[in-house]
C-alpha angles and dihedrals in degrees: 000000000000090000090053092052091049091050092050094047111110114248113216114245122205115252119211115248114245116254097028109179112204090196090063092068099049119105092238126193095326091055092048092051092048093051091045091053092048091049091048091051091049091052091049091049091050092051091049091048092051090050092051094047091051090051091052091048092050091050091050091051092050091048090050091050092049091049091049091050090049092051090047092050090049092051092050092050093056103285093274115126094192118103117257121215116251093232111037094178096072 
């Protein structure tokens, strides 16, 4: 019985206020400028990140090439990575 009364009770519904102006709730020029600045900063951060990632990749490629040249030079010298003395007779 109580549940039935609660179900039948009228729930208040919001009524729109007269003279509602939809332009009053827009962000306006200040909001546009703020979003534009945030978007510009994001683009600049992405460009900087791409530049840094490229630099890291180039350094890794150069290090790989130097390591390969070092291994090749070691194989040509007899496969021994230890340093040989300049004058083996003494």
